[in-house]
N, C-alpha and C positions, 0 to 999 in steps of 0.2 A: 610591869613596872611603877615601882614606888616614884611621883615624881620628886620628890627633895633628896631624896639620897641620890636616882636617877640623873639628875641634871648634874650634879657635879661629875659624873664620872663618863657620862656623855662629852662634855663641856671637857673634861680631859682629852679624850681619846681624839676628838675632832684638834683639838690642837697641836697634839701629837700627830694626827693625819696630816699638818698643814707643815710639819718641817720636812727639812731636806735631808735629814737624818735616817736613815733606809732602816736603823738599828730600831727605829722608834715609828715609823711612816709605816709599816708593814706590819708589826702586830694592832698598829691603832685599825686599820683596814680591815683587817681578817676583824676585831671586835665589832666595828661598826656594822660588818655584813650580817654577823652572827644577830646583832639587835635589831636589823632590819625588819624582822617576822614577831617582834617582843610587842605586847599589847603596850600601848602608851608609849613607844619611843618618838613619834612624828610630833607628839604634842610636845616632850623635850625640845625636839628641835625648834617646832614654832618657839617656844619661849624663848631659846638659844638666838635664833636669827633676829629675833624682835626685839631683842634686848643691845641699843644702840652705844652702851657702854663697852660691849666687847669686841674683840680685835673683829678685824674686817675679813680677814683672809678665813676666820671662826667660822662666823657669820655666813658668808661665800658659801663655806664647805655646809653648813647645817641645810641651806637652801636649796643647793642640789642635788645631798641627801633625801630631803622631803619631797624633792621633783621628780626623783627615780622612783620613788615608794610610788606615787600616783601610778605610776605606769604600770608598776609590780600588782600593786595590793589594794587600789581602790574600787577595783570594780568586784561586783559581790560573787564572781564566781571563782575570781581566782583564788588558788591554791595562798593560802596564810591570809586572806583578805581581811582588812581590816573591819571594827564590828563597828554598827550602825551607831551605835552610840559614841564613839569616839570619831567616827567623820563627821557628827553632828557639832559636836566639840572644836572641830580642826576647822568647817566651814565658818562657825560664829569668829575663829581666832583670826582668822584671815582675815576680815573687814571691818575690825575695831577700828583701825586708824590707816590713814595714808600719806604718813612721814617721815619714812624710811628717809633718810639723807644719803645715802651713797645711791650714785643713777645707776651702776649695775650690779646693784644690788633690790633695788627697784625694779628693774627692768626683769629680774628673774622671779620676782615675786609677783610679778602682773603675770606671767607666761604661766607660772603655778597654780595661779589664782584661775588661767583661764583652760587648762588643763581640767581642773577638779570642773569646771561648768560644764565643759563639753561633755561630762560624763554624768552630771545632777544637774543641770540648769534647764529649764525651769522648776522641773516637779520636785526634787528636794531638796533647792535653792530657790525658793522663790522671791528671797527678797535680796539676794544678788544684785540687781538689775535698779530697784527702785532705792538703796544704799549708794550703788555707784552714780546714779543721778543726784541724789541729793550731796554728795561727797562734794560733784564737780560744781555744783553752785555756789561753793562754799569761798568766802571769801581768802580764806589764808593760802598763799600762793602755793607753798610746797604739796599741799592735800590736794588743793584743784588740780597742779599738774600731776601729783601719784593716782590718784582717782582716775582722771581723763588717760593716761597710759595704760591702767588696768582695764578700763571702758575699753580700750580702743583694742586689745589683746582679747578679751573676753567677746569683742565683736566679732572680730575676725575667726578666731575658733569657731564659733559658731555658724557663720555662715561658710565655713570650708564643709560640712556638715554634707553628705551627698544621700542621705535614705531617704523617701519620701514624704516620712511625718516630719523626719528632723527639720526639711526646707518650710513646713506648714507652720514651725513653731518658731523658724526664722522669721518668716513672713510676718506671721502672728506679731510679735516682736517687733519688726520694723516697723510697721502699721502705728503700733503704739507710740514710739518713741522718734519717729522720724523728724516731726513737727521741732522736738525738742533737739536733735542734731543741728537740725538747720537752724534753727536759732544762736546753737552755740559755735559754730560757725561763723557765722554771720557776727558776735560778739565779739571775738574775738579778732577777726578779720579787722572789723571797726579799730578796735583799741589799736590794733600794728599801726593803721594809717595813723589815729591823729598823732600818736607817738613818732612816726617818721615826720609829719610834718614839726612836731614840738623838737625836733632832734636828740629826742630820749633814746639813743642807744640802745643803753642796757634791758629797760624797760621792752623795747621796741622787740628787743631778740628774744625775748622770755614770750609776749605776745605772741608772735610769729610761730614759736615751740608747738604754743597752742592752739593755735592756729592747723600748723600741720598734722597735730592728733587728732584732731576734731574733724577736720577734711579726711584722714585715714578711716574714721569710724564710718561717716559719710558718704565714703567712697564704698563700702562694705553692704551697707545698707540699700542703697543706690543700687550696686548690680545686681548684689543677690536677694534681697527685701522685699521683692516685688515680682509678681507672675508675667503680666502687662502694666508694665509702667508707665506707657503711654495713657491709661485711662487715668492715672493719678496725676493732676496738677501739680502738685506739690513737687514730684520729684521731677515732673518737666522744666518747673521755672526753676527747681533746684540745677538740673545740668543747664540750662541754659545761662543761668548767674555764672555760674563756673568759666562757663566760655567767654564771657564779659571779665570774669576776674583775671583769667589767663593774661587778654590785651593789657590792663592796667598793672599787671605787676610786671609784666614782661618791661615795661619803662621804667621799673622803679631800680633796675637792676644795676645799682653804682660800683662800679668797678673795686672803689675803695671803701665801702660802704662792711662794716663787719655783718653787716645783714644776708650778704653776698650770697655766701655757701648756703645758707636756710630758707633765703629765698627761693634760690636755682631749685632745691631739692621741693620748695612747694611746688613752683611754675609746673614742674617736672611732673608732681603727682597730681594736680587739675589736669593735663592731657591724659595723665595714665586713666581718671576717671572716665573721659572720652573715651579711650581707647578699647577699656574693660565695658562699657555700656554699650558703646558701637559691636564687638563682639557677643557680646552676650544678648545684646537684645537689639539687632540688626533694622526690626520694623518701628519699634520704638523710637531709635533713631533719626529718624527719615526727616522728621523737619528739622534737622538740625544738620543735616546736609548740607545744606547752602552755604552756612554761616561756618562752618566746620571748615570747608574748603577756600573759601573768602580768607578767612585770619590766616590759614596754613601755609596757601600756596602766594598771600599776602607778603607775610613775614619770609621764605624762606627763597621765591622766585622773584620778588623786585625789590626796588631799593627802600620801599618802606621800613626792611626787617634790619637794614644795616644798621650796625652798632648797635643794636637791643636784643640780637637772638646770641644765644652760648650754643656750642655744639651739641649738647644733651638736648636741647630744646629745637633744635634745626632736627634732629633724628628722630623724635616726638611729632614734630609735623609731617617729615616725610610718610611715620609710618599710620599715620591718619590719613593722608591723600592713598596713601599705598590700598590701604585696607578698605576706604571705601570705593575703588577703582575694581576690586577684585573680589568684592563681597556677591556671592554667587546667589544672597537676599536680593540683591539692588539689578540682575540678570534677567531681563525677559525671556520666556522658554521659547524657540523655532518657529513653533507655531504662536503667533500672537494672542491667538485668545484662550490658546493654555494657559497663559501667563495669569498672576494673581496680581489683584492691584494695586498689593504694597509694591512689588515691583516695578509693574508701569511706573509709579509717580516715581519712588528713585530713581528710574532710566532715564526719566522725565527730566526729573532736577539737574542730574550729570551731566545729559546730553545739551542742556543749556548753559552750563555752567565750562564743559569742555569747549570752550570755541576753537575755532581754527587760529586766532591769533591767541589764546589761552596757551594751547597745547605748544604752537611753534613756541611760544616765550618760553615755556617748562621745557623743553626738548632741547631747546638753544642755553639754556642756564644750565642746564644737567650736564650737558658736556663742556661748555665752555667756561663755566665757574666751579662745581664740583669738582670735574673730572679732572682739574691740573692740582699735578704736583706739585705739596707747599715749598715755602722754602725750608721747613724743618724737616720736610720729608726729602731732598734733595739732599741736605746736609747732613743727614743719616746714612744715604747712600756713599757720601762720598768720605765719610768716618769710621761709618762701620757698615759694609756694603754687606757681608752676611746676616748681620742682625735686620737690617732693612728688608732683604730678601724674605728671610721669616716673616717678618711682620707682614708684608702684601699679601705673603701666601697662607697668610690663617695663622698667628700666632693668635697667641690667648686675649690679647688689648684687642686686634684687630676687629672680631666679632664685633665687639662693643662701640668700636670705633664708626665715623660717619662716612667714609669712603665704601663700605662694605651695603652699607643701607642706601647709600646713592645708587650705588648699583643695582641693588633691587628695585628700589623705585623706577629705575631708567627700564627694566627689562616689564615692568609689569604695564606702567604704561606706555613705552612699545608697542608691545604685543594687544591692547585693547586699542590703540590707535595706532596703529603703524600706516596704514593709509595717510594718514595723514603729517605722522613724520618720517615715513621714508623719503618724502622729499628735501625735509629739510636736512637729515642727514648725509643724503646723494650731495646737497648741496654746498654743504660743510668739507666731504670729501675734493667734490671739483676744485674748491678753492684754495686747498691744499695740496694741487699735484706739482709733481718735481721737487727735486731735492731740498730741501730748507737751507735757509742761512744759520751756518752753524753760529754766526756772531748774533744773532736774533732768540735769543732765547726765548722771546716769548713767543714765537714761530714754532720754536721746536716744542715748547708746552702744550701748545695747541692741535700742533700734527697730531702730539701721545696722545691725548685727551680722544680724540676725535678718532683716532686708530683703536683705540679703546673699546670707543663705543659701538664701531662697525666689529669688532671682534664677537661683544657679548650679544648681539643680535644678529649674528651668523646665520640662524635659523628662520628667521625673520625676514633676512635680506635675502633670501637663497634666488628666488628669482628677479633679483634688480641689480645682481652685481656679475659680470661676469670674472669670478675671481681667478681663472687660470690667465687672462689677459693683463688683468689688473698685476697679477705677480710678476708677469713679463714684462711689462712695462714699465712699474713703478718699483716694487718692493724689493724686486732683484738687486736693481739700480740703489735705493738706496741702502738694504744692505752689505754693500760695497764702499759706502763711504766710511772711510776708516777713521776722521777725524774724530778726537777724544771727545769731544762734546755730543758729537754725534751718537754715542753711546745708548743717548736716551730711544732713538728715534729704532736703531738696530734691534735693542733688546722687548722691543714694543711691536716690530716689527716679525719675529721669529713667532711671538707669544701669538700675534695674529694669526700668522701660519698654521699654528698648533690648534687654535680654533676652528678654522675653515676648513682643514682637510680631511675631518669626516664629515663634512656638509658637502663641499664643492672640490674637487683637486683633483685632475687627471693622473693617473697612474704614470702616464709616460713624463711628467714633470717630476718624479721621486728622485730620481739619481741626480739631475742638476739641484733638487732640495739638499739630497745627503751630502754634494759636493760645499754650499752654502753654511752647510750646521759645521762640517770638517774646519773650515777656512774658520767662522766665529768660535768655534773652541777654542781656537790658538790666540785667540784674540786677550790679550792680557785684562783689558778693561772688565771683558763678557765674563770673564774667567775668575779673576778677583772678587767683582759683583755676583755672581754664584745664581744668575741668573737661566745661563743656557738651558742648565738638565732639567729643569722645572720643563721646559719646552721639549725637549730631544727624542722625551718619550710620543710624544703626539705623534711624529712620523712611523715611528715601531709598533703604537700602542693602538692602530685603529684599523676596520676591516680590510682594506683594500692593500693591504701591507703584501709586499711581493719579498720574500728572501732573496730571490737570487739579483735583484736590484740592489739591494742591501749589501750584499757579503763583498763588495769590492771595499768595501769603505768601513768593514767591520774591524778589522787589526787595528786601524789609526783609530776610530770612537769609540771602540772600549778601550785602549789605553786611556786616552786622555780621559773619560770617564773616570777611570782609576787613579788617576792624578787628582782630579777633583774630590774624589772620597776621601783621600789623603790628606786636601789640604783644607778641609772645612773642617769647622771646629764646631758646630753647632749641633745638636742632637737632630732636632728637624730636617737640615740641611743632610744629614749624612745618610736619613732616611729617605729624601727625596732622592738622593745619586743613587741610594740601592734600589729603589722601586723600578729605576730607569735601566741599570744594567741588569735588574730581576728580567723588565719586560723585553730586554735585548736578548740574556741567553735564551729566555724561553723560546721565542719568534725562530731563532737560529740552531738549536737546539745541539745538536751534536757537532756542527760547524765551529761552536763557539771553543771545542778542547784545546787546539794549538795557543788561544789566547789566553788561557783562566790561570795560568803559573800564578803570575804576581797576587792575582786575587783569593787565592785560594792561601796563601803564605801570609796573608794581610789580615784576611777574615779573626783566625784565632789571637789576633794583637786586640783589635777592634771589639771583638766580644769583651774582652778580661776588662778593657776601658769602660766598657759600658754596663759595668756591674749591678750602677744606682738606674740606669735608665732601661726601663723594660721593656719602654715602645721601639727605643732602637733595637734593642736584641729580636722584637718579634720582626723586626725588618731584616736582620739576619736570618734570622730563621726561614722567614720565604724567598730570602736568596740561595740560602742553602739549599733548599726545596728544587730553584730551579738548575740550580749548578750540577746538584745529583743528578738531575733528569738528563742535564745535558752530558754530563760525562759517562753516564749509564756505571757498567762496570767497573770502569775506571775509578770510580767514586770508593771504590776500596780504601786507597791509599791516602782520602781523609779520615779512616776511621779513626787516628789518634785524636782527632779533634773532634770528630762528628759525633761518635758514641757519647763521650761525658756531656755533650751539648742535650743530645737525644734526652740522657741519664738524667739530669737537672731539669729541662722542659718537663719530664711527664711524670717528675715523682709529685705525687700529693702532698707531701712531708715536708717539701721543701716551699716558703713562702712567694717566690715566683712564677711557681706551678698556673698561678691565678691569672696572668697576664700572658704565659709562655705555654700555656697546655694545647692549646688550639694547631697552634703552628708548630709545635715539638711531635704531637702524632702524624700529622702531615707529613715532616720531616721521618720521621721514623717507618712510617708506609712507605715512600719512596725509597726510602734506603734498603730498606728488604729488597721490594721490588725488583730493584737494578742491583742488587749483590752478588755476585758470582756464585760465593759459595758460604755457609753459616760458618762464625768465627766464636769463639768460648764469648769474648766480650760482646758481640751483639744478641748472645745465649742468654746471656745473664742479665741483659737489661731488661726482662719481661718479668723479671720479677717487680718491676713499677705497673703492671697489669692488672692486676688480682685488687686492687684499691682502686683503680681505673672502672673497674667494672663493677664494684659495690656501687661507686658512686651514682651509676646510672644514667649518667649527665646524656646531654644532645651529641656530646662525641663519642658515643655507645657504637654506632653502627661503623665509626672508622678503629674505634678498637677490636674488633667485627674482622675488621680487612687486615687488619693487621696479624692478628690471630692465623686466619687464614694464609697470610704470606708468610710466616714461620713454617708453617705445614707444605706449602709447597716449594719452599727453599730447604729444608730437612726434616722430614716427617719421625725420622727413627730418634735422631737426638732431641727434640722439641717434644715430641710424645712425651718419652722417657722420661724428661724430668720433667713438666708442666701438668700432661695430661689430667693425674689425679687430682691437682689442687682446683684446675681449669673445673673439672666434672662437677666436683663439688659445687661453685660457685654458681656453674649454668642449673643446676638442680634448685641452687637458693633462686636465680632468676625467674626462673619458666613459673613460680609459682606466683607473682606477682608483676606480671609483663606485658605487654598489649601484645594481639596477634601479632603487628607487623614486625617486634623484638621476636617474642618465640622463633618466627623465620628465620632471622638473622643468628638465633642460638642454632639452630636445626642444621643449617646451613653449614656452620663447623664442622658439626659432626659431619653430614654429608662429604666434605671436603676432604676431612680424615680418611673416611672408608673408600674415597674413590683414590686418593694417592697412598694410602695402605690399606688395604680389604682387612687383615687379619689384624695388623697392631692396634689398627683404630677401631675395629670392635670391641676388641680387649680392653681398652684405654677407657672407652665412652661405653660400656657394658652398662653401668647405674643406668645413664641416661633411656636404655636402649628400652627396657620392658614399656617405660613412659610412652612413645613412639607407638610399641604394639598392640597399647591398650585404646589408643586415640584411633588408630585403623578399627582395632573391632567393635569401640563404641561410637562410631562413623561421625568424626570431629566434624564440625558445621561449618567453619572455615576452610573455604575451597584451597587457597595459597599453601595454609598450615597441612591440607592433609596432603596435598600434594605434595609436598614437603618432608613430610611422614613415609608417603609411597617411596620416594626416591632413595630416601635412608632403605627401608627394608627390600626396594629392590635391591640396593649393593649388595644386602647382607645376604639375601637367600641366592644371589647368582656369583657371587666370588668365594661367599664364607660358607660353604651348605652348612657344614659340621655345627657352626657357632647358631647358624638360624633353627636347626634340630635341638641345640640342647636350650635355646629361648622358647621356642615352641615347647618344649616337655614342661620348662620352667612355668610358662603363662597359663599351660592347659589343668597344672595344678593351683593357682591361682584365682582361675576362674572356674576349680572345679567339674573341667571338662574332660572329655575324652580328647588325647593328640588330635584323632582323625577330624571330628567333628569340630574344634578349634580352627584348625587347616581350612575346614571348609568353609568358614566362615568369614576368614581373611580373603579366600579367594573373592567369595561372593561380596564382600564389601569391596573389594579390588575391581572387580569387575564393572560392580555399579557406580565407583567412584571416577573412572577413567576418564570422564567429561573435564573433572575437577585440574588434571595434570593438563597444562598448555602448552612447555617445552618438549620441540621434539623429542631429546634426547633425553627425557623421561618417559615419555612416552614409547621409546624404542627400548630402553632400561625394564620399562614395567611387562614390555613383550618376551624380552629375552629371560626376564629373571622367572615367570609363570612359566614359559617352556620349560625354563629348565628343570619342573618336576617331571618332564616325562624322559622318557618310559617310567610308568609309573602301572601296578598293578593293585593300586590304593582306588580301592572303591568311589572316595570321597574325590580323587583327584580326577577320577576316570567322570565323576556325576557333573563335575564342574567343568569337565571340557571342552563343552559348547562357550561358555563364556571366556574359557582362554583363546579358541581358536576365534573370536570375536573381537578379542583385543587385539590378538596378530593381524588379521586381517585390515582393522584401524591402520594400525601402526605401519603395515605395509604401505598404505594408501599414504601416510605421509612421507613415509623416507623414501619411495621406489621413483625413478625419473629416466625418463630414457634417454641412451647414452648418443649422443649425436654421430658418433662415429661406427656404432654398429645398429642401431635401430633398435636394440636390446635392454632391457630394463634393469636397472642399475640399484644398489642401495647407495645413495648419495653424502652420507655420515660416513661411509669408507675413507682412511687416511692410510695411506702405503708408506711415505715418507716425509721427510720435514726439509722446506725448503724456506731460506731466508727469502721473504718477501722482495718485491722492486717496489721502490717506495716514492713518488711523486716527492718534490720539492715541500708542497704540503702536508705531509704526511709525518705524523712522530715514529721514529723507529722502534721495533719490540721493545721492551724493558727484558731484564731475564727471566723473571719471571712468568714473563708471552713465552718464552720460548722452552721454560720448562712445562707450563700447560699442553704447550703443542708435543712435547715430548713423550706427556704423559697420556696425551690421547692418541698416539699409537699405540700405546698396550693397554689403551680400554676397552673393552667389549665393546661400547656403544662405536666406536669407530674403528673396531679391529675386527669384526668378528659382523656377517654380512647376515640380517633378520630373514633373507630369503632361503639360504643356503641354510641356516640357521635350523626354519622352522621345517623345512624338507628333510633335514637330517633325524629330527626329535619324533615328525610322521612315521617315517619310514622305522625310526626305531620303535615307535609306540608300535605298528603294525608286525613287527618280526615278534615281538612280546606276546601280541594278542592272537597271532594272526589274522590270513585273509577275514573270515568270516565274522569275526569278533570285534576286529577292527571298523568292518564296513557298518556292522552295528554302532559301536561309536561315534560315527561318521553321521550316521542316518538323526542322532541328537542335534547335527547342526543345521542352521538354515540354510535351504538349497541354494538362494541368492549369495550367501556367504559361501558357500561351497565352489559356487561358480567362479566367483573373484578370489578365491582362495587355489583356483586352479591355474585361472588366467594369468597370479602372478610366479606361480611354480612350474610354468610351461616351459621344456625347453631342457628342466634339468633331470 
């Protein structure tokens, strides 16, 4: 690409690519895409974004194209890789000056240089770091800042490399520049302090920006630049100094200062250095444990921090305490003699610090100060109850806020020091016994906080609280206080019960709890505030749940839940209500049928409204799964809505499938399992399956289950429509799939042969030669071999003519006589019988091999001994003594189909379960007595050969096997 002529055309294309006119935009983007692989293109881009006279948007786009080109074409092994000469020129051009006036472009250039550094520094670009260090020392403010910005991004990128060789290179770099980085940080910090004292706010802000950047560099060098930083005095002094700076800076956060936001960021960065150092180098951090705990606890849990700390700093201090408390490197082994000296030293420091008074103060302050709902939270509850509910139960900003951090710290502290903190918490509970004064908001907030603590620590308090007694004597009464202000306590108590119900709650108390829940669900305060549904699932979704206890309340609770679902407007709240509804339906199963009419009518509307909310649609799919299971065959009435939902969710050409596929496949499967009959629409959905099988995703097992469900539902319709394409897909899959995957594919063929022996063999004919080869060649993987033999057993027993033609075909392929090949198959079958572990398949193999008798074929007679051995083994598997007659009988025989009698805890059979039972009545494995079949086949063979010939044949069998056979056939 000629530079002079190219610059103007590239500049024109970039200018058009920034246009809002698609007629100009699209051709320009296409032209730029074609130039990406042209030599010289990136040199032109470099000249364009370095030209400060050009339009900012054009320069920005030039930087982005350059940055993308590094990812695609900078590596030597990349297709259309840049030449080494051009890369040398580009590297030199990137660091000729650091004077970019636009902040956003300067950041992108710094990132771009870091990307090149990741690939080329230090070997191909040894001059980068020296030039950056020299530029950082410069007096020009803009140049100094841009060089420092680039220095940070380069350091960050090099520190992120994880190969051992790259780590060593970074450690070499760190040891060489660490002193300079420390002095740089100290210099900018001192400048900032002087300018603050001089009330020079503009320069103070600029110095603080440089302090922040130099600290970011120092953070990466400190944390990732030294394998054993405790052996480097300079590193340890640096980290200690940063602790001191935290204390100093926190006192300079003037609420009215223009530096406030940047200063808060700097303070947070100091704490991040400590936290990163603690995480990566816990042993090196041991000398810092005492002072870290002192300043963190002082700021967060004493009056010293009042008015000085801000929320993010409090969160960081709590994270520091939590990480020290639960750090495994600081815990001695149970056998003290096995502990490392470092662990013992750290444990000694922690024990000395966390005295009884300190722990008591931390515990009390966590509950009585940090657990209290704030005025802002209470106001939000009143103004936007649903928004408050979403926020408190895990909204996006919730995870970054103080409350969850406080609760996690409480749990960690309580878990590690429960002996000290349990009496403290129990005393707080005791002080709040009885109903609280509704006119005293402080008392209400305190009780809410204490109950929150008791709920969080439920597992730790198991032996210390008689929850059943507390429920009866205290909590039940509080739930019945109807005053508007007491909603705070009613809501917390029902949450508290939800926390304890799976820990310690007598089943006899459940009906009383359901009555309370029912009353509370009709409380306008609670329903409006959207809290109850979060807790009602706990009594339903736990191990001790008994359906018969819940049924009297089912209609009312389900109706109120449905009303709640209609009332709420937030996606998160609708998802939570749907979760509870799903839990209820799953628990009561078919008992839900009389009450779901309203829900069935509402879900299509909700599905339509949630078009832009895929996670809500996932919740709807889960609800539909449980609804179909509860409705059973009646779910056919939902097909008008249900089938388009399945169609969309499992269509990989539709963007929503990324979110909906897993739940959509589950819904598809349960719909088939509960379908009373095939419909054209249900059959048509299978068109989605070929693309799903080609994906070979983690959902492949479910896909195979769906295929099997179609075969059980309507083998003829399904196989005639889809077997040809399915067979092609399976053949491709078997070329590149795990042994477990092969078994899943082969099981589909086995099911087809079981349901329809003739049609199944015909439709899956292209697959059967590979099964035959697997048997002849002695497949090594036992489960695959077992499945091969199961398939061939079906063909031999139930479709003898097809087996004969397949044998002829394979004899030609192996260039063997038919008899010779058959003998090899029988011999391998006998040899690998131990691979078959399922009794059904073992009996099937016996029936299949016996079906070769009577025979005058010399090969079959040669293998007669092996066939009898298999039969006797199978007889041992299936023959049991009849308790009524005292005679032996085949335990696998099924004579008729009965609807099973179910207990309340058992799920009723699906329509597919019924289909399988009816199919089993016709299956030789369950309809033919192996004992009788062996007897008849041996009698027929005897008739064919005569007594003398048959006697000679029986002499080939081991005498002990003959004796056992005679015992099994006795009385026939």
